[in-house]
Backbone bond lengths (Angstrom), bond angles and torsions (degrees), N, CA, C in turn:
res aa  C-N    CA-C-N  psi(-1)  N-CA   C-N-CA  omega(-1)  CA-C   N-CA-C  phi
1 X - - - 1.471 - - 1.534 110.85 -
2 X 1.341 115.09 -32.06 1.470 118.67 -176.74 1.518 111.24 -66.23
3 X 1.349 117.64 -42.03 1.466 121.16 -177.17 1.523 112.69 -60.97
4 X 1.349 118.73 -47.82 1.479 117.93 176.66 1.521 113.17 -58.60
5 X 1.350 116.77 -38.26 1.461 119.94 179.52 1.520 110.51 -64.49
6 X 1.365 116.19 -43.81 1.456 119.78 178.60 1.522 111.01 -62.46
7 X 1.349 116.96 -39.50 1.457 120.66 179.69 1.528 110.74 -62.79
8 X 1.319 116.85 -45.37 1.458 121.17 -179.67 1.521 110.42 -63.33
9 X 1.334 116.17 -42.43 1.465 119.90 179.94 1.517 111.05 -63.41
10 X 1.341 116.29 -43.98 1.466 119.79 -179.47 1.519 110.59 -65.35
11 X 1.336 117.52 -34.77 1.462 121.25 178.00 1.524 110.49 -62.25
12 X 1.342 116.00 -46.19 1.459 118.93 -178.17 1.521 111.60 -69.96
13 X 1.342 117.65 -33.58 1.469 120.21 176.21 1.518 109.82 -65.10
14 X 1.351 116.43 -45.27 1.458 120.17 179.12 1.518 110.82 -62.69
15 X 1.329 116.16 -42.37 1.457 120.32 -179.75 1.525 111.05 -63.33
16 X 1.334 115.64 -38.98 1.460 119.03 -178.20 1.512 111.85 -69.71
17 X 1.369 117.11 -24.59 1.455 121.10 -179.60 1.525 112.29 -90.85
18 X 1.314 117.47 -6.26 1.459 120.26 -179.11 1.519 110.42 -66.80
19 X 1.321 115.71 155.63 1.459 120.52 -179.07 1.522 110.13 -62.99
20 X 1.317 115.35 136.36 1.469 120.02 178.44 1.519 110.73 -101.80
21 X 1.339 117.39 4.70 1.465 122.31 175.16 1.519 108.81 -124.28
22 X 1.318 116.14 155.57 1.461 120.54 -178.69 1.519 111.92 -72.10
23 X 1.322 117.29 -34.30 1.459 121.82 -175.90 1.520 108.84 -162.41
24 X 1.313 114.92 170.19 1.472 121.36 178.64 1.523 107.67 -138.63
25 X 1.317 116.90 77.82 1.456 121.68 -179.74 1.529 109.27 -63.13
26 X 1.338 115.70 132.36 1.464 120.52 -174.95 1.522 112.20 -61.89
27 X 1.312 114.99 134.62 1.458 121.97 173.78 1.526 107.23 -101.32
28 X 1.337 116.99 101.67 1.456 121.62 -175.44 1.525 113.01 -74.68
29 X 1.323 117.68 -5.38 1.464 119.57 177.16 1.525 111.33 -80.71
30 X 1.331 116.54 -10.01 1.459 121.94 178.95 1.516 109.52 -115.79
31 X 1.336 118.66 151.77 1.468 120.52 -178.57 1.526 111.58 -68.37
32 X 1.334 115.54 152.12 1.462 120.25 176.03 1.518 109.82 -88.27
33 X 1.323 115.82 159.47 1.457 121.53 178.62 1.512 110.45 -134.90
34 X 1.325 118.12 -172.18 1.465 120.90 -179.10 1.527 114.19 -56.70
35 X 1.324 116.68 -28.89 1.468 120.57 -179.09 1.523 112.35 -92.12
36 X 1.337 117.67 3.75 1.451 120.76 -179.31 1.519 111.42 108.58
37 X 1.317 114.85 -157.04 1.459 121.16 -179.12 1.524 110.94 -89.75
38 X 1.323 115.25 156.41 1.459 119.82 169.63 1.529 109.27 -68.75
39 X 1.329 115.68 161.37 1.460 120.60 -175.68 1.529 111.54 -86.59
40 X 1.334 114.83 140.92 1.453 119.61 168.36 1.528 109.71 -65.15
41 X 1.310 115.24 152.53 1.465 118.62 170.56 1.531 108.78 -64.36
42 X 1.317 119.02 136.18 1.469 120.81 -178.86 1.525 113.57 -51.77
43 X 1.305 117.54 -33.25 1.460 120.36 -178.87 1.524 111.97 -68.27
44 X 1.341 116.85 -20.56 1.462 121.13 -178.58 1.524 112.84 -94.48
45 X 1.318 117.40 -5.66 1.474 121.77 -178.10 1.523 110.05 -80.09
46 X 1.353 115.67 136.30 1.466 121.07 176.16 1.518 109.62 -127.55
47 X 1.311 116.91 170.65 1.460 120.90 179.57 1.521 111.03 -62.43
48 X 1.325 118.02 -28.48 1.461 120.48 -179.75 1.520 112.68 -64.11
49 X 1.324 117.88 -21.53 1.462 120.83 176.58 1.525 111.55 -67.62
50 X 1.334 117.37 -19.65 1.453 121.85 -176.32 1.531 112.65 -106.21
51 X 1.332 117.00 10.53 1.467 122.22 -178.57 1.523 108.32 -129.40
52 X 1.339 115.52 138.85 1.467 120.43 178.93 1.518 108.45 -133.37
53 X 1.319 116.70 136.44 1.463 121.28 -174.97 1.526 113.25 -114.19
54 X 1.321 118.42 9.32 1.461 120.46 -168.41 1.510 117.45 -83.30
55 X 1.330 119.21 -9.37 1.464 119.63 -171.96 1.526 113.79 -95.21
56 X 1.318 117.59 2.96 1.461 119.89 178.95 1.508 114.02 -87.76
57 X 1.331 117.21 -5.04 1.465 121.78 -176.52 1.520 108.97 -112.15
58 X 1.337 116.19 134.27 1.464 121.05 -179.97 1.518 110.54 -64.12
59 X 1.333 116.29 141.97 1.455 121.19 175.63 1.514 111.53 -78.50
60 X 1.315 116.11 166.14 1.463 122.51 -179.13 1.525 110.28 -84.24
61 X 1.322 116.82 110.53 1.464 121.39 -178.52 1.527 112.71 -97.45
62 X 1.328 117.02 16.01 1.467 120.95 178.72 1.529 109.41 -84.69
63 X 1.317 115.94 70.77 1.461 122.03 -179.79 1.523 109.28 -149.00
64 X 1.302 116.76 -179.87 1.458 120.93 -172.52 1.525 113.17 -63.69
65 X 1.329 117.43 -29.65 1.466 119.37 -179.29 1.534 112.49 -99.33
66 X 1.323 116.82 -1.45 1.468 122.53 178.78 1.528 111.36 54.71
67 X 1.314 115.00 41.12 1.464 120.59 -177.06 1.513 110.07 -142.13
68 X 1.324 115.43 155.57 1.467 121.10 176.14 1.519 109.21 -144.44
69 X 1.305 115.54 133.80 1.459 121.93 173.93 1.525 107.86 -115.84
70 X 1.318 116.41 120.12 1.465 122.06 178.68 1.525 108.08 -103.84
71 X 1.332 118.28 108.49 1.465 119.82 -173.35 1.522 113.94 -84.83
72 X 1.298 115.12 149.56 1.466 122.89 165.31 1.523 105.73 -126.39
73 X 1.347 113.76 70.53 1.452 122.37 179.13 1.531 108.23 -99.04
74 X 1.324 116.88 -176.10 1.464 118.55 -177.91 1.528 112.59 -62.84
75 X 1.337 117.05 -26.46 1.464 120.07 179.66 1.528 112.36 -71.04
76 X 1.337 116.62 -23.91 1.471 121.26 178.18 1.522 112.27 -105.08
77 X 1.324 116.90 -22.61 1.463 122.72 -170.17 1.527 107.59 -132.71
78 X 1.329 118.45 86.42 1.473 121.31 -168.82 1.520 114.93 -60.73
79 X 1.334 117.48 -26.28 1.459 119.54 -179.86 1.513 114.17 -67.87
80 X 1.350 117.89 -16.24 1.468 121.57 178.92 1.523 112.82 -77.71
81 X 1.309 116.55 -18.42 1.462 120.37 -173.47 1.529 111.53 -52.24
82 X 1.319 115.62 124.12 1.459 120.88 176.93 1.512 116.05 82.76
83 X 1.336 118.54 -3.26 1.469 120.90 -175.78 1.529 113.24 -91.13
84 X 1.325 117.66 -13.89 1.462 119.93 177.28 1.509 114.50 76.51
85 X 1.338 118.31 24.27 1.456 122.64 178.32 1.522 108.94 -141.91
86 X 1.333 116.12 157.04 1.462 121.66 172.54 1.518 108.24 -167.01
87 X 1.342 115.77 173.39 1.456 121.33 179.95 1.518 109.86 -140.78
88 X 1.338 114.87 168.07 1.459 121.11 173.39 1.522 107.96 -155.33
89 X 1.328 114.85 158.72 1.461 121.51 173.08 1.523 108.03 -106.59
90 X 1.332 115.93 136.17 1.461 121.76 177.20 1.519 109.48 -114.82
91 X 1.333 116.04 123.29 1.462 122.58 173.19 1.522 108.62 -114.97
92 X 1.335 115.83 129.14 1.461 121.80 176.68 1.517 108.44 -124.96
93 X 1.339 116.67 116.48 1.454 119.53 172.73 1.525 109.23 -69.24
94 X 1.318 116.95 169.44 1.465 120.15 175.73 1.530 107.79 -57.93
95 X 1.334 116.29 127.86 1.456 120.93 -175.65 1.509 114.18 83.65
96 X 1.335 117.40 3.25 1.460 121.21 -177.69 1.518 112.80 -76.25
97 X 1.320 114.94 153.94 1.463 120.89 -178.39 1.521 109.76 -149.17
98 X 1.333 116.23 139.83 1.460 121.37 164.90 1.525 104.85 -100.06
99 X 1.338 118.18 107.62 1.464 120.54 -173.97 1.528 112.35 -61.55
100 X 1.319 114.67 169.16 1.456 120.84 179.28 1.529 109.81 -51.51
101 X 1.335 115.88 125.03 1.450 120.72 -176.26 1.515 109.99 -152.03
102 X 1.317 115.17 174.23 1.456 121.03 179.00 1.515 110.48 -142.81
103 X 1.332 115.80 151.89 1.463 122.80 172.38 1.531 107.11 -112.99
104 X 1.332 117.89 102.26 1.473 119.66 -175.60 1.521 114.04 -61.93
105 X 1.350 116.34 -25.19 1.459 118.54 -171.27 1.509 116.41 -107.08
106 X 1.342 119.15 5.66 1.467 118.12 -173.61 1.519 112.43 -162.16
107 X 1.318 114.94 153.46 1.457 121.85 163.65 1.526 108.17 -84.52
108 X 1.332 116.04 159.33 1.462 121.66 -173.79 1.527 109.63 -127.56
109 X 1.327 116.26 138.54 1.459 122.23 175.93 1.522 107.87 -124.67
110 X 1.332 117.00 120.98 1.468 122.48 -174.46 1.516 110.63 -115.03
111 X 1.343 116.95 135.58 1.457 122.08 173.73 1.525 108.72 -125.12
112 X 1.325 116.12 132.54 1.464 121.86 -178.70 1.524 109.21 -85.89
113 X 1.317 116.09 128.51 1.463 122.32 178.67 1.522 110.83 -100.64
114 X 1.326 116.41 -35.56 1.472 121.33 -178.28 1.518 108.79 -149.50
115 X 1.332 115.96 137.26 1.454 120.40 174.82 1.517 113.53 89.70
116 X 1.324 114.87 -164.89 1.464 123.02 -176.51 1.520 109.29 -129.52
117 X 1.326 116.11 134.17 1.459 121.67 179.32 1.515 109.56 -122.18
118 X 1.323 116.22 130.98 1.460 122.13 166.20 1.522 106.19 -92.37
119 X 1.326 116.70 116.12 1.465 120.97 -173.37 1.514 110.06 -132.74
120 X 1.321 115.02 153.62 1.453 118.21 178.21 1.508 111.96 -170.47
121 X 1.335 114.65 168.28 1.462 120.83 174.06 1.518 109.22 -143.44
122 X 1.331 115.02 164.11 1.456 122.39 -178.04 1.521 108.07 -121.04
123 X 1.323 116.17 126.29 1.458 120.43 -179.26 1.527 110.48 -76.40
124 X 1.326 115.97 170.29 1.462 120.53 177.91 1.522 111.94 -67.34
125 X 1.339 116.68 -14.25 1.466 121.48 174.28 1.530 111.52 -91.89
126 X 1.352 116.35 8.41 1.471 123.72 -179.85 1.533 113.03 65.71
127 X 1.327 115.67 27.67 1.461 120.45 172.24 1.522 108.40 -87.97
128 X 1.341 116.25 134.10 1.458 121.63 -177.78 1.521 109.94 -96.78
129 X 1.319 117.45 130.81 1.459 124.01 175.79 1.536 107.08 -117.77
130 X 1.315 115.91 109.85 1.465 122.11 -169.17 1.524 110.02 -129.13
131 X 1.348 116.75 136.99 1.457 120.29 -178.70 1.528 110.66 -152.86
132 X 1.324 115.86 145.53 1.460 121.65 170.78 1.522 108.27 -92.62
133 X 1.326 116.15 123.85 1.460 122.49 -175.39 1.518 110.53 -109.86
134 X 1.318 116.07 137.38 1.457 122.10 177.14 1.528 109.81 -117.22
135 X 1.317 116.01 179.42 1.460 121.05 -176.15 1.532 111.55 -51.65
136 X 1.314 115.75 128.86 1.459 121.69 179.31 1.511 114.58 89.46
137 X 1.345 117.52 -11.66 1.462 120.26 178.98 1.526 110.35 -77.60
138 X 1.333 115.24 150.03 1.462 122.84 -178.27 1.517 108.61 -127.48
139 X 1.337 115.81 140.42 1.469 120.44 174.82 1.517 108.70 -138.01
140 X 1.331 115.87 143.19 1.459 121.09 178.35 1.522 109.18 -108.35
141 X 1.342 114.84 142.88 1.453 122.37 178.42 1.531 107.56 -121.96
142 X 1.335 117.66 110.14 1.468 119.97 -174.59 1.534 113.10 -62.98
143 X 1.297 114.81 151.39 1.459 122.55 -174.87 1.524 112.22 -53.77
144 X 1.326 115.34 133.07 1.456 121.30 172.01 1.510 116.19 81.81
145 X 1.345 118.91 -7.84 1.461 120.24 -176.69 1.532 110.91 -89.40
146 X 1.326 115.83 144.86 1.457 121.10 176.44 1.522 110.07 -64.72
147 X 1.338 116.18 134.39 1.459 120.12 179.61 1.523 109.62 -152.56
148 X 1.325 116.06 171.12 1.469 120.73 -175.34 1.520 109.21 -155.62
149 X 1.341 115.14 164.26 1.469 122.54 172.37 1.524 108.58 -140.35
150 X 1.327 116.39 137.02 1.468 122.66 -179.98 1.527 108.33 -131.04
151 X 1.325 116.79 137.75 1.461 120.17 172.15 1.524 107.71 -66.09
152 X 1.326 116.18 115.16 1.451 120.19 -175.22 1.515 113.97 -102.15
153 X 1.340 117.12 14.75 1.463 120.28 -177.81 1.512 111.83 -136.70
154 X 1.320 115.29 -166.34 1.453 120.88 -175.80 1.508 114.72 -104.20
155 X 1.339 117.24 11.39 1.472 120.81 178.21 1.525 108.92 -129.78
156 X 1.334 117.74 159.64 1.470 119.65 177.39 1.530 111.68 -60.24
157 X 1.300 114.89 147.47 1.467 122.35 -179.41 1.524 109.75 -103.84
158 X 1.329 115.14 139.30 1.465 122.27 168.38 1.524 107.17 -124.20
159 X 1.319 116.27 130.81 1.456 121.12 175.80 1.522 108.34 -142.26
160 X 1.317 115.45 155.09 1.452 120.90 173.14 1.521 108.65 -117.63
161 X 1.327 114.65 143.44 1.454 121.32 -174.09 1.530 108.84 -127.35
162 X 1.311 116.48 136.10 1.456 120.23 172.43 1.523 108.75 -115.61
163 X 1.334 115.16 152.19 1.459 121.67 -177.70 1.521 110.04 -128.75
164 X 1.334 115.52 153.95 1.462 121.01 179.59 1.524 111.62 -90.62
165 X 1.317 116.17 31.48 1.457 122.53 176.69 1.519 108.11 -155.77
166 X 1.313 117.08 151.39 1.464 119.74 175.38 1.525 111.38 -80.07
167 X 1.340 116.77 -7.54 1.464 121.91 175.89 1.529 107.75 -149.12
168 X 1.346 117.70 83.77 1.467 120.88 -170.44 1.513 115.20 -70.99
169 X 1.337 118.18 -19.48 1.457 120.12 -175.78 1.520 111.39 75.63
170 X 1.320 116.29 160.56 1.467 121.15 -178.04 1.516 109.76 -155.73
171 X 1.346 115.95 133.57 1.456 121.36 168.47 1.516 108.09 -138.76
172 X 1.349 115.97 119.56 1.456 122.34 178.97 1.521 108.23 -94.18
173 X 1.325 116.77 124.21 1.457 121.47 -172.26 1.524 112.56 -59.17
174 X 1.333 117.65 -46.85 1.466 120.44 -178.55 1.527 111.36 -60.46
175 X 1.336 116.09 -42.07 1.460 119.75 -179.41 1.530 111.07 -69.51
176 X 1.336 116.63 -36.27 1.463 120.37 179.17 1.526 111.45 -63.45
177 X 1.325 117.20 -31.55 1.459 121.32 -178.60 1.521 113.42 -88.89
178 X 1.354 116.16 -39.70 1.464 119.14 -165.84 1.526 115.26 -120.47
179 X 1.327 119.09 -0.86 1.468 120.72 -176.62 1.521 112.38 -109.40
180 X 1.328 117.12 20.63 1.467 120.34 179.86 1.529 109.60 -139.06
181 X 1.328 117.22 -159.43 1.458 120.74 -176.57 1.525 113.30 -104.67
182 X 1.322 117.71 22.69 1.461 120.45 174.69 1.529 108.43 -59.77
183 X 1.329 118.99 124.39 1.469 120.79 -175.37 1.528 113.11 -55.73
184 X 1.316 115.37 136.89 1.464 121.06 -176.36 1.518 112.19 -58.68
185 X 1.344 117.50 -37.51 1.464 118.93 -177.40 1.526 111.45 -65.31
186 X 1.336 116.70 -32.46 1.466 119.48 176.87 1.530 110.79 -70.05
187 X 1.335 116.79 -40.22 1.461 120.04 177.15 1.526 110.26 -62.26
188 X 1.328 116.49 -44.47 1.466 120.44 -179.86 1.518 111.44 -61.54
189 X 1.336 116.76 -40.39 1.458 120.92 -179.06 1.524 111.81 -68.18
190 X 1.324 116.51 -39.07 1.474 120.05 -173.98 1.525 113.77 -88.89
191 X 1.337 117.67 -15.85 1.465 120.00 -178.54 1.523 113.78 -115.83
192 X 1.345 117.95 -10.15 1.463 123.82 -177.68 1.525 113.03 67.45
193 X 1.333 117.38 16.46 1.459 121.37 173.06 1.523 108.81 -82.45
194 X 1.349 115.97 151.56 1.458 117.98 177.98 1.525 110.72 -85.92
195 X 1.335 115.91 170.46 1.457 121.75 -173.55 1.527 111.94 -60.74
196 X 1.328 116.80 -40.59 1.468 120.58 -178.48 1.521 111.01 -64.12
197 X 1.336 117.45 -40.73 1.464 120.95 179.63 1.525 111.42 -65.53
198 X 1.324 116.26 -42.64 1.460 120.34 -179.58 1.528 110.66 -64.95
199 X 1.332 116.64 -44.56 1.462 119.79 -179.95 1.530 111.20 -64.28
200 X 1.328 117.56 -37.25 1.451 121.04 178.27 1.534 110.69 -63.06
201 X 1.315 116.35 -46.54 1.462 120.47 -178.67 1.535 111.43 -68.01
202 X 1.316 117.33 -36.95 1.464 119.79 176.78 1.525 110.69 -65.54
203 X 1.326 116.58 -37.97 1.465 120.15 179.03 1.530 110.65 -65.18
204 X 1.328 116.50 -39.07 1.463 121.05 -179.75 1.524 111.50 -68.80
205 X 1.326 116.93 -41.11 1.468 121.12 -172.49 1.528 113.58 -99.60
206 X 1.330 117.62 -0.12 1.456 120.04 173.38 1.511 115.82 89.23
207 X 1.327 117.13 16.04 1.463 119.95 179.24 1.511 113.09 -78.57
208 X 1.334 114.78 166.93 1.467 121.56 176.45 1.530 108.19 -132.45
209 X 1.350 115.58 -178.77 1.454 119.99 175.33 1.502 113.77 82.90
């Protein structure tokens, strides 16, 4: 008798916590918070809030990593706010790389549209999962784990990525270590790199200290 009662109670608790609105289109006139943006008034919502046109144009890969990520997150696509999904376009020039990075707030699903990608991630047990992906191949990168993508062929790469959050977050390991003012002696102590290597990487990525 106890189990049916618990089931009924859990059903009503879940039902009471369900969304009572159809959507929460981001109101960019108000600041965002940990839960996302505040909702636009329904009277101010239009169909354009639910359509995004930004992923049909190649990103600018004229940079040090020869890569570009064009996001369609809640900050660019207000209709995604609160829905727990988003997308991005990835362009990799020949020799391009997305360095080791993590998305603290989402898992990632990547599909290759053009070219070849060498992609992988590292589990919390330090197990490496590595694969060469070709057109039409899909790979998932679990939330919070370090992962990377490299152009593995001789032509530019196009891929599309979906995330399990409207704002997945991003931290690139190389930039976190070498593109700021973290003191070099601390980096050397924690990474076992020598002073010359740290200074070289800071010079390349714009770090100080």
